[in-house]
KOLBABA-841634 format. One line per field, with one value per atom (N, C-alpha, C): chain; atom name; x, y, z. Coordinates in pm, whole numbers. Layout:
BEGIN
chain <- c(A,...)
atom <- c(CA,...)
X <- c(X,...)
Y <- c(Y,...)
Z <- c(Z,...)
This chain:
BEGIN
chain <- c(A,A,A,A,A,A,A,A,A,A,A,A,A,A,A,A,A,A,A,A,A,A,A,A,A,A,A,A,A,A,A,A,A,A,A,A,A,A,A,A,A,A,A,A,A,A,A,A,A,A,A,A,A,A,A,A,A,A,A,A,A,A,A,A,A,A,A,A,A,A,A,A,A,A,A,A,A,A,A,A,A,A,A,A,A,A,A,A,A,A,A,A,A,A,A,A,A,A,A,A,A,A,A,A,A,A,A,A,A,A,A,A,A,A,A,A,A,A,A,A,A,A,A,A,A,A,A,A,A,A,A,A,A,A,A,A,A,A,A,A,A,A,A,A,A,A,A,A,A,A,A,A,A,A,A,A,A,A,A,A,A,A,A,A,A,A,A,A,A,A,A,A,A,A,A,A,A,A,A,A,A,A,A,A,A,A,A,A,A,A,A,A,A,A,A,A,A,A,A,A,A,A,A,A,A,A,A,A,A,A,A,A,A,A,A,A,A,A,A,A,A,A,A,A,A,A,A,A,A,A,A,A,A,A,A,A,A,A,A,A,A,A,A,A,A,A,A,A,A,A,A,A,A,A,A,A,A,A,A,A,A,A,A,A,A,A,A,A,A,A,A,A,A,A,A,A,A,A,A,A,A,A,A,A,A,A,A,A,A,A,A,A,A,A,A,A,A,A,A,A,A,A,A,A,A,A,A,A,A,A,A,A,A,A,A,A,A,A,A,A,A,A,A,A,A,A,A,A,A,A,A,A,A,A,A,A,A,A,A,A,A,A,A,A,A,A,A,A,A,A,A,A,A,A,A,A,A,A,A,A,A,A,A,A,A,A,A,A,A,A,A,A,A,A,A,A,A,A,A,A,A,A,A,A,A,A,A,A,A,A,A,A,A,A,A,A,A,A,A,A,A,A,A,A,A,A,A,A,A,A,A,A,A,A,A,A,A,A,A,A,A,A,A,A,A,A,A,A,A,A,A,A,A,A,A,A,A,A,A,A,A,A,A,A,A,A,A,A,A,A,A,A,A,A,A,A,A,A,A,A,A,A,A,A,A,A,A,A,A,A,A,A,A,A,A,A,A,A,A,A,A,A,A,A,A,A,A,A,A,A,A,A,A,A,A,A,A,A,A,A,A,A,A,A,A,A,A,A,A,A,A,A,A,A,A,A,A,A,A,A,A,A,A,A,A,A,A,A,A,A,A,A,A,A,A,A,A,A,A,A,A,A,A,A,A,A,A,A,A,A,A,A,A,A,A,A,A,A,A,A,A,A,A,A,A,A,A,A,A,A,A,A,A,A,A,A,A,A,A,A,A,A,A,A,A,A,A,A,A,A,A,A,A,A,A,A,A,A,A,A,A,A,A,A,A,A,A,A,A,A,A,A,A,A,A,A,A,A,A,A,A,A,A,A,A,A,A,A,A,A,A,A,A,A,A,A,A,A,A,A,A,A,A,A,A,A,A,A,A,A,A,A,A,A,A,A,A,A,A,A,A,A,A,A,A,A,A,A,A,A,A,A,A,A,A,A,A,A,A,A,A,A,A,A,A,A,A,A,A,A,A,A,A,A,A,A,A,A,A,A,A,A,A,A,A,A,A,A,A,A,A,A,A,A,A,A,A,A,A,A,A,A,A,A,A,A,A,A,A,A,A,A,A,A,A,A,A,A,A,A,A,A,A,A,A,A,A,A,A,A,A,A,A,A,A,A,A,A,A,A,A,A,A,A,A,A,A,A,A,A,A,A,A,A,A,A,A,A,A,A,A,A,A,A,A,A,A,A,A,A,A,A,A,A,A,A,A,A,A,A,A,A,A,A,A,A,A,A,A,A,A,A,A,A,A,A,A,A,A,A,A,A,A,A,A,A,A,A,A,A,A,A,A,A,A,A,A)
atom <- c(N,CA,C,N,CA,C,N,CA,C,N,CA,C,N,CA,C,N,CA,C,N,CA,C,N,CA,C,N,CA,C,N,CA,C,N,CA,C,N,CA,C,N,CA,C,N,CA,C,N,CA,C,N,CA,C,N,CA,C,N,CA,C,N,CA,C,N,CA,C,N,CA,C,N,CA,C,N,CA,C,N,CA,C,N,CA,C,N,CA,C,N,CA,C,N,CA,C,N,CA,C,N,CA,C,N,CA,C,N,CA,C,N,CA,C,N,CA,C,N,CA,C,N,CA,C,N,CA,C,N,CA,C,N,CA,C,N,CA,C,N,CA,C,N,CA,C,N,CA,C,N,CA,C,N,CA,C,N,CA,C,N,CA,C,N,CA,C,N,CA,C,N,CA,C,N,CA,C,N,CA,C,N,CA,C,N,CA,C,N,CA,C,N,CA,C,N,CA,C,N,CA,C,N,CA,C,N,CA,C,N,CA,C,N,CA,C,N,CA,C,N,CA,C,N,CA,C,N,CA,C,N,CA,C,N,CA,C,N,CA,C,N,CA,C,N,CA,C,N,CA,C,N,CA,C,N,CA,C,N,CA,C,N,CA,C,N,CA,C,N,CA,C,N,CA,C,N,CA,C,N,CA,C,N,CA,C,N,CA,C,N,CA,C,N,CA,C,N,CA,C,N,CA,C,N,CA,C,N,CA,C,N,CA,C,N,CA,C,N,CA,C,N,CA,C,N,CA,C,N,CA,C,N,CA,C,N,CA,C,N,CA,C,N,CA,C,N,CA,C,N,CA,C,N,CA,C,N,CA,C,N,CA,C,N,CA,C,N,CA,C,N,CA,C,N,CA,C,N,CA,C,N,CA,C,N,CA,C,N,CA,C,N,CA,C,N,CA,C,N,CA,C,N,CA,C,N,CA,C,N,CA,C,N,CA,C,N,CA,C,N,CA,C,N,CA,C,N,CA,C,N,CA,C,N,CA,C,N,CA,C,N,CA,C,N,CA,C,N,CA,C,N,CA,C,N,CA,C,N,CA,C,N,CA,C,N,CA,C,N,CA,C,N,CA,C,N,CA,C,N,CA,C,N,CA,C,N,CA,C,N,CA,C,N,CA,C,N,CA,C,N,CA,C,N,CA,C,N,CA,C,N,CA,C,N,CA,C,N,CA,C,N,CA,C,N,CA,C,N,CA,C,N,CA,C,N,CA,C,N,CA,C,N,CA,C,N,CA,C,N,CA,C,N,CA,C,N,CA,C,N,CA,C,N,CA,C,N,CA,C,N,CA,C,N,CA,C,N,CA,C,N,CA,C,N,CA,C,N,CA,C,N,CA,C,N,CA,C,N,CA,C,N,CA,C,N,CA,C,N,CA,C,N,CA,C,N,CA,C,N,CA,C,N,CA,C,N,CA,C,N,CA,C,N,CA,C,N,CA,C,N,CA,C,N,CA,C,N,CA,C,N,CA,C,N,CA,C,N,CA,C,N,CA,C,N,CA,C,N,CA,C,N,CA,C,N,CA,C,N,CA,C,N,CA,C,N,CA,C,N,CA,C,N,CA,C,N,CA,C,N,CA,C,N,CA,C,N,CA,C,N,CA,C,N,CA,C,N,CA,C,N,CA,C,N,CA,C,N,CA,C,N,CA,C,N,CA,C,N,CA,C,N,CA,C,N,CA,C,N,CA,C,N,CA,C,N,CA,C,N,CA,C,N,CA,C,N,CA,C,N,CA,C,N,CA,C,N,CA,C,N,CA,C,N,CA,C,N,CA,C,N,CA,C,N,CA,C,N,CA,C,N,CA,C,N,CA,C,N,CA,C,N,CA,C,N,CA,C,N,CA,C,N,CA,C,N,CA,C,N,CA,C,N,CA,C,N,CA,C,N,CA,C,N,CA,C,N,CA,C,N,CA,C,N,CA,C,N,CA,C,N,CA,C,N,CA,C,N,CA,C,N,CA,C,N,CA,C,N,CA,C,N,CA,C,N,CA,C,N,CA,C,N,CA,C,N,CA,C,N,CA,C,N,CA,C,N,CA,C,N,CA,C,N,CA,C,N,CA,C,N,CA,C,N,CA,C,N,CA,C,N,CA,C,N,CA,C,N,CA,C,N,CA,C,N,CA,C,N,CA,C,N,CA,C,N,CA,C,N,CA,C,N,CA,C,N,CA,C,N,CA,C,N,CA,C)
X <- c(1825,1936,1996,2026,2089,2236,2322,2466,2513,2587,2637,2788,2856,2999,3029,2935,2958,2887,2954,2896,2768,2770,2651,2532,2558,2448,2387,2470,2414,2340,2390,2319,2182,2180,2052,1953,2001,1912,1856,1939,1892,1797,1824,1736,1596,1586,1454,1373,1439,1368,1307,1322,1258,1310,1219,1254,1276,1298,1321,1441,1428,1537,1646,1763,1870,1972,2003,2109,2226,2347,2469,2554,2607,2706,2833,2935,3060,3144,3194,3280,3394,3491,3594,3572,3452,3421,3475,3482,3516,3428,3298,3201,3193,3170,3151,3029,3002,2881,2878,2994,2996,2940,2985,2931,2780,2741,2600,2510,2564,2489,2468,2569,2553,2444,2446,2350,2208,2189,2056,2008,2100,2063,2019,2091,2055,1918,1898,1772,1653,1670,1561,1534,1635,1621,1589,1613,1602,1511,1464,1378,1457,1581,1665,1806,1858,1990,2091,2197,2306,2431,2497,2624,2731,2840,2952,3062,3125,3241,3352,3455,3567,3690,3793,3921,3997,4000,4045,4198,4267,4414,4469,4393,4446,4466,4401,4415,4516,4588,4693,4830,4920,5056,5137,5260,5341,5380,5383,5423,5306,5184,5067,5008,4889,4837,4735,4754,4657,4643,4752,4745,4690,4722,4680,4541,4485,4356,4252,4177,4086,3973,3958,3853,3760,3637,3544,3407,3404,3282,3166,3191,3082,3019,3102,3051,2979,3035,2973,2833,2821,2690,2589,2630,2537,2491,2581,2544,2448,2459,2379,2244,2223,2111,1977,1953,1822,1811,1922,1917,1956,2017,2056,1973,1947,1877,1976,2089,2189,2327,2406,2548,2627,2707,2791,2935,2989,3122,3207,3256,3333,3475,3536,3679,3760,3890,3978,3974,3971,3966,3839,3729,3603,3609,3670,3677,3788,3897,4011,4053,3972,3997,4128,4177,4305,4421,4397,4502,4501,4582,4589,4670,4776,4867,4799,4815,4761,4613,4550,4407,4378,4270,4226,4205,4253,4241,4158,4088,4013,4092,4136,4222,4162,4169,4128,4251,4342,4474,4470,4379,4379,4351,4269,4234,4315,4364,4430,4571,4631,4772,4798,4693,4708,4672,4706,4666,4705,4607,4642,4706,4665,4721,4870,4917,5059,5141,5079,5147,5118,5017,4980,4967,5077,5070,4988,4897,4814,4690,4681,4568,4435,4422,4292,4260,4361,4332,4265,4313,4251,4110,4089,3954,3860,3900,3812,3779,3876,3855,3755,3775,3685,3544,3534,3401,3326,3394,3326,3284,3367,3329,3202,3198,3079,2956,2974,2860,2808,2899,2859,2796,2840,2784,2646,2630,2507,2404,2451,2359,2276,2338,2260,2210,2101,2055,2125,2162,2220,2326,2437,2547,2586,2620,2642,2786,2852,2990,2998,3089,3112,3196,3165,3239,3378,3407,3542,3646,3614,3703,3664,3693,3638,3700,3827,3891,3832,3811,3747,3609,3530,3395,3398,3488,3500,3542,3636,3682,3571,3493,3385,3278,3248,3152,3204,3335,3395,3389,3417,3407,3266,3165,3027,2991,3036,3004,3076,3203,3280,3249,3206,3172,3022,2946,2802,2729,2763,2695,2569,2455,2327,2311,2407,2411,2422,2340,2348,2444,2546,2643,2607,2583,2540,2649,2693,2787,2712,2755,2691,2791,2746,2838,2916,3038,3129,3070,3079,3037,3161,3147,3261,3239,3349,3346,3314,3274,3242,3354,3480,3591,3627,3550,3570,3643,3707,3782,3686,3715,3633,3646,3532,3535,3603,3684,3758,3795,3795,3839,3984,4064,4206,4229,4127,4147,4187,4153,4189,4340,4415,4560,4621,4547,4599,4613,4726,4735,4666,4658,4579,4633,4764,4823,4800,4814,4789,4643,4555,4411,4377,4447,4419,4466,4567,4619,4546,4485,4428,4325,4239,4140,4201,4331,4395,4380,4368,4356,4225,4118,3988,3990,4049,4055,4136,4243,4325,4248,4179,4099,3986,3925,3817,3868,3991,4049,4074,4124,4145,4011,3912,3780,3721,3740,3689,3759,3889,3961,3911,3885,3831,3693,3611,3476,3482,3588,3605,3660,3699,3748,3898,3969,4114,4138,4218,4248,4398,4469,4613,4630,4595,4583,4713,4824,4951,4987,4968,5000,4910,4784,4692,4734,4772,4816,4944,5039,5166,5149,5064,5040,4970,4873,4803,4896,4981,5075,5175,5220,5314,5250,5125,5056,5044,5012,5001,5136,5241,5375,5409,5368,5397,5335,5221,5154,5186,5282,5334,5294,5227,5189,5304,5313,5396,5301,5313,5211,5241,5143,5152,5112,5001,4958,4846,4839,4721,4695,4574,4551,4411,4403,4276,4245,4129,4094,3954,3926,3790,3710,3599,3524,3463,3443,3381,3483,3599,3695,3822,3850,3975,4096,4069,4178,4222,4347,4389,4294,4269,4173,4223,4128,4156,4067,4096,4019,3872,3841,3702,3629,3693,3629,3507,3396,3271,3252,3315,3306,3441,3495,3625,3609,3710,3726,3870,3885,4017,4046,4152,4182,4318,4331,4459,4476,4601,4640,4767,4770,4885,4889,5006,5025,5055,4998,5036,5086,5213,5267,5247,5182,5160,5025,4949,4812,4806,4758,4739,4594,4577,4445,4419,4296,4255,4128,4109,3987,3971,3855,3829,3714,3710,3600,3565,3438,3393,3353,3372,3345,3267,3145,3062,3078,3111,3130,3042)
Y <- c(17195,17289,17278,17393,17398,17438,17377,17401,17467,17576,17650,17673,17666,17694,17824,17872,17990,18111,18225,18350,18383,18371,18404,18317,18191,18100,18133,18163,18195,18328,18424,18551,18530,18447,18420,18352,18258,18188,18283,18374,18469,18572,18612,18709,18652,18521,18459,18455,18481,18479,18615,18713,18842,18917,18959,19045,18968,18839,18760,18815,18816,18863,18756,18789,18692,18705,18591,18586,18507,18546,18482,18438,18316,18265,18232,18318,18288,18189,18084,17987,17945,17877,17811,17659,17617,17476,17400,17265,17176,17210,17204,17258,17178,17250,17191,17256,17222,17272,17424,17487,17632,17691,17638,17683,17655,17536,17499,17586,17633,17729,17859,17905,18025,18003,17887,17859,17855,17791,17783,17919,18000,18137,18217,18202,18268,18220,18091,18034,18089,18105,18153,18302,18376,18521,18568,18485,18528,18433,18482,18401,18305,18341,18262,18255,18135,18115,18069,18147,18114,18088,17976,17946,17939,18010,18000,17915,17834,17754,17788,17855,17894,17912,17834,17849,17959,18075,18196,18211,18200,18205,18340,18447,18580,18600,18519,18542,18448,18372,18285,18344,18341,18385,18277,18309,18214,18088,18094,17977,17921,17953,17906,17782,17743,17610,17608,17693,17696,17560,17499,17371,17261,17267,17162,17183,17303,17333,17231,17171,17061,17108,17036,17063,16941,16961,16849,16886,16930,16986,16887,16763,16665,16649,16638,16628,16756,16870,16999,17009,16969,16975,16888,16772,16683,16747,16815,16880,16997,17062,17181,17150,17029,16992,17044,17039,17072,17215,17288,17422,17534,17503,17606,17591,17703,17701,17693,17761,17765,17747,17661,17647,17700,17802,17860,17817,17736,17678,17703,17825,17859,17806,17793,17762,17890,17873,17989,18065,17993,18059,18142,18092,18165,18296,18292,18410,18506,18451,18534,18494,18528,18480,18531,18642,18695,18665,18576,18538,18624,18581,18651,18779,18777,18891,19013,19126,19249,19268,19178,19191,19311,19381,19489,19435,19508,19466,19564,19512,19594,19596,19713,19723,19819,19779,19864,19877,19970,19970,19969,20046,20056,19920,19838,19709,19594,19610,19498,19473,19568,19557,19539,19511,19488,19343,19299,19166,19058,18983,18879,18938,19057,19120,19149,19175,19199,19072,18958,18829,18760,18809,18749,18863,18921,19036,19003,19091,19073,18989,18921,18831,18904,19015,19081,19156,19192,19244,19135,19012,18900,18873,18882,18863,18970,19096,19205,19197,19155,19146,19037,18917,18808,18829,18887,18910,19014,19121,19220,19159,19073,19004,18920,18847,18766,18853,18966,19057,19103,19136,19184,19073,18950,18838,18799,18790,18738,18849,18968,19076,19051,19010,18975,19098,19079,19181,19168,19044,19015,18907,18923,18827,18786,18659,18601,18551,18598,18558,18511,18418,18374,18475,18489,18584,18532,18405,18355,18436,18469,18552,18699,18748,18878,18993,18984,19090,19093,18976,18970,19031,18999,19053,19204,19258,19403,19468,19405,19459,19462,19355,19351,19454,19472,19578,19715,19735,19862,19882,19778,19787,19828,19764,19796,19940,19984,20120,20223,20201,20301,20304,20191,20186,20194,20226,20249,20130,20011,19891,19866,19847,19829,19685,19639,19501,19499,19418,19401,19286,19315,19214,19162,19034,18972,18879,18906,18818,18713,18589,18477,18423,18402,18358,18233,18228,18116,17986,17882,17749,17676,17614,17553,17404,17331,17194,17195,17082,17080,17130,17116,17164,17309,17377,17520,17556,17462,17495,17542,17657,17708,17616,17583,17496,17568,17494,17548,17434,17461,17360,17321,17413,17384,17298,17276,17190,17049,17009,16874,16858,16967,16958,16916,16933,16902,16751,16709,16567,16547,16424,16394,16469,16475,16543,16694,16751,16895,16929,16839,16865,16875,16799,16807,16940,17002,17129,17249,17232,17345,17427,17368,17450,17552,17543,17642,17783,17796,17931,17996,17918,17973,17998,17906,17926,18051,18074,18193,18320,18324,18443,18463,18354,18364,18420,18380,18433,18583,18627,18772,18845,18789,18855,18865,18764,18769,18880,18895,19003,19140,19156,19283,19310,19208,19224,19263,19222,19260,19401,19464,19600,19614,19506,19513,19583,19689,19763,19765,19670,19658,19579,19642,19572,19503,19574,19516,19395,19406,19294,19174,19198,19088,19020,19100,19043,18960,19015,18946,18817,18820,18701,18594,18635,18540,18476,18556,18502,18406,18443,18356,18223,18226,18101,18012,18069,17989,17929,18006,17952,17837,17847,17741,17609,17614,17489,17450,17518,17473,17551,17664,17746,17836,17860,17966,18083,18189,18293,18406,18437,18557,18680,18673,18785,18740,18810,18814,18962,19008,19152,19186,19293,19347,19471,19468,19575,19627,19745,19797,19709,19654,19558,19621,19750,19815,19851,19901,19956,19874,19785,19709,19799,19921,20004,19946,19971,19925,19973,19887,19920,20036,20113,20221,20205,20279,20264,20298,20385,20424,20339,20236,20150,20082,20082,20027,19879,19829,19687,19642,19540,19488,19360,19331,19198,19156,19036,18981,18879,18903,18820,18753,18638,18569,18493,18480,18391,18322,18189,18112,17981,17923,17800,17683,17569,17441,17355,17324,17252,17334,17277,17349,17418,17413,17464,17601,17699,17834,17847,17874,17888,18035,18078,18211,18198,18293,18292,18430,18454,18581,18565,18654,18660,18807,18839,18977,18999,19123,19158,19289,19285,19405,19453,19581,19634,19755)
Z <- c(8228,8215,8075,8017,7887,7903,7823,7830,7702,7717,7601,7615,7503,7498,7423,7343,7259,7317,7310,7360,7284,7153,7073,7112,7143,7176,7312,7409,7540,7535,7458,7443,7375,7275,7206,7299,7377,7470,7574,7624,7723,7662,7539,7472,7456,7437,7418,7546,7660,7789,7822,7738,7757,7878,7964,8078,8207,8199,8320,8398,8530,8616,8619,8564,8547,8661,8721,8820,8766,8806,8757,8875,8864,8960,8881,8886,8814,8895,8832,8899,8806,8865,8785,8786,8826,8823,8941,8926,9037,9157,9134,9228,9357,9467,9598,9663,9789,9853,9866,9871,9873,9745,9631,9503,9494,9538,9524,9612,9724,9807,9731,9658,9575,9470,9407,9300,9357,9471,9530,9578,9629,9669,9548,9437,9312,9263,9265,9217,9296,9427,9511,9491,9441,9430,9289,9189,9050,8970,8859,8773,8685,8657,8568,8627,8642,8704,8600,8584,8493,8577,8552,8616,8508,8530,8435,8497,8412,8451,8353,8403,8317,8403,8378,8447,8374,8436,8369,8376,8264,8269,8313,8292,8324,8473,8558,8701,8767,8686,8737,8704,8802,8779,8710,8667,8589,8667,8799,8878,8959,8916,8988,8920,8964,8933,8819,8718,8609,8541,8505,8434,8525,8653,8746,8803,8783,8848,8802,8895,8857,8765,8656,8558,8554,8600,8619,8563,8438,8381,8381,8349,8345,8484,8587,8723,8765,8726,8760,8698,8574,8506,8577,8623,8695,8825,8895,9021,8999,8884,8856,8792,8751,8666,8718,8847,8901,8954,8961,9021,8926,8814,8717,8590,8526,8397,8280,8297,8191,8252,8193,8225,8106,8130,8026,8053,7963,7981,7859,7843,7721,7727,7612,7603,7620,7639,7645,7512,7400,7269,7252,7308,7298,7377,7494,7579,7536,7485,7444,7302,7202,7066,7007,7058,7008,7101,7195,7289,7414,7508,7637,7629,7551,7547,7484,7548,7493,7514,7589,7612,7703,7677,7764,7905,8005,8144,8224,8322,8417,8547,8589,8706,8808,8935,9046,9136,9105,9169,9321,9382,9529,9593,9529,9586,9528,9406,9338,9387,9457,9491,9640,9718,9861,9892,10014,10063,9960,9909,9811,9686,9648,9529,9541,9663,9683,9664,9684,9671,9538,9467,9338,9234,9192,9100,8974,8941,8822,8842,8955,8978,8967,9037,9041,8912,8833,8699,8616,8630,8559,8607,8739,8794,8743,8756,8712,8565,8485,8340,8305,8358,8321,8376,8494,8551,8469,8428,8345,8211,8153,8030,8053,8162,8191,8212,8277,8294,8158,8067,7935,7851,7871,7795,7846,7977,8037,8064,8098,8130,8255,8366,8485,8560,8632,8726,8860,8892,9022,9007,9079,9071,9213,9228,9360,9373,9480,9510,9655,9681,9817,9895,10022,10105,10143,10118,10146,10068,9943,9861,9884,10005,10046,9968,9938,9859,9719,9661,9529,9532,9634,9646,9655,9735,9750,9619,9549,9421,9318,9308,9208,9241,9368,9405,9363,9379,9340,9189,9112,8966,8925,8983,8946,8984,9100,9143,9056,9029,8957,8807,8751,8609,8585,8691,8680,8619,8664,8615,8697,8632,8703,8752,8833,8879,9030,9094,9238,9269,9348,9386,9525,9535,9660,9713,9834,9900,9981,9969,10038,10141,10267,10372,10335,10385,10359,10412,10331,10373,10424,10541,10607,10634,10642,10689,10839,10897,11040,11130,11089,11171,11144,11060,11038,10911,10846,10724,10615,10556,10446,10326,10264,10148,10031,9959,9844,9752,9623,9528,9550,9604,9626,9750,9832,9949,9909,9789,9744,9729,9725,9719,9853,9963,10096,10113,10168,10204,10340,10386,10507,10629,10644,10759,10752,10633,10616,10642,10601,10622,10771,10855,10999,11058,10997,11048,10989,10873,10798,10876,10960,11032,11128,11155,11243,11188,11057,11000,11043,11046,11091,11241,11319,11464,11498,11425,11449,11420,11308,11273,11374,11418,11515,11648,11687,11809,11800,11686,11667,11668,11601,11597,11737,11820,11957,12036,12015,12083,12039,11910,11861,11920,11928,11984,12131,12202,12343,12359,12247,12254,12235,12209,12184,12052,12054,11932,11903,11957,11929,11800,11689,11560,11519,11527,11484,11569,11699,11788,11759,11735,11702,11572,11473,11345,11363,11438,11456,11535,11638,11717,11634,11553,11467,11366,11304,11206,11273,11392,11464,11499,11539,11571,11448,11335,11213,11175,11191,11160,11254,11380,11478,11437,11369,11331,11185,11125,10997,10874,10890,10775,10732,10602,10545,10521,10600,10607,10509,10425,10341,10422,10491,10575,10670,10782,10868,10889,10859,10857,10906,10986,11033,10949,10883,10789,10814,10759,10753,10658,10704,10623,10498,10498,10382,10275,10317,10222,10206,10301,10310,10339,10385,10438,10572,10614,10747,10856,10953,11059,11144,11193,11286,11408,11511,11636,11616,11521,11500,11397,11343,11244,11304,11228,11280,11251,11146,11116,11062,11125,11085,11004,10925,10868,10893,10946,10973,10863,10787,10670,10685,10622,10620,10491,10450,10341,10384,10371,10415,10340,10334,10259,10352,10318,10375,10259,10257,10143,10017,9917,9792,9786,9895,9896,9962,9886,9941,9988,10117,10176,10210,10187,10230,10313,10405,10486,10547,10603,10670,10767,10866,10962,10981,10971,10991,11135,11183,11322,11325,11371,11388,11530,11548,11684,11705)
């Protein structure tokens, strides 16, 4: 595996590979088994696997955990050694040489301002911007994202469709701990007691999905009951929502595939998760 910090260097390295089918796995580092599943899926599907590690400041709000976000590049490189061909780990100066302020932003208003976007203003503009930059730097044929970040996955698919980008976006199923908790770099913020309560978010979503599969279409009641249950076990709930899995519009009785999403906090840790329901 080769490691590059400069845009010009990674472009030159990729140009030397000719017409190889390039796959990209964008990450913010602090890799876990969920990330490694994305990398192995990419490796099996593409001739060349590129992993990016960049903690993107544009997607963090002023009171969020940008400074505290775990940066473990040396450990990440060791984990990637046998499955990635290129690790691209740029600095903030390399990605934003003129600074963050006034930078061109990629915005998808319909998707960026709902669900997590309603609670994290500007977050998805930062996501869309950095992902498009990575696409332009790497030039991938196929890009791999985890389905845990379902709103992000939907937004990136929309960016590619609306901007006519010849890139296939592949969602990879969420990797979970044995008790159901979705793997996340932020799980390390949980203390021992919070960690025992955290799987309730998956159990709650699974209960709602089971009700939908049985034909229950009382969407508001299901959302309210799910949120109340999470509050009972100690979560500060941002939302529990039943949506159309394709568009993220509010669910309707005729919706063919649902996704049940939640975001909630335990202490200082914000957890997100989702469960899809085919009916």
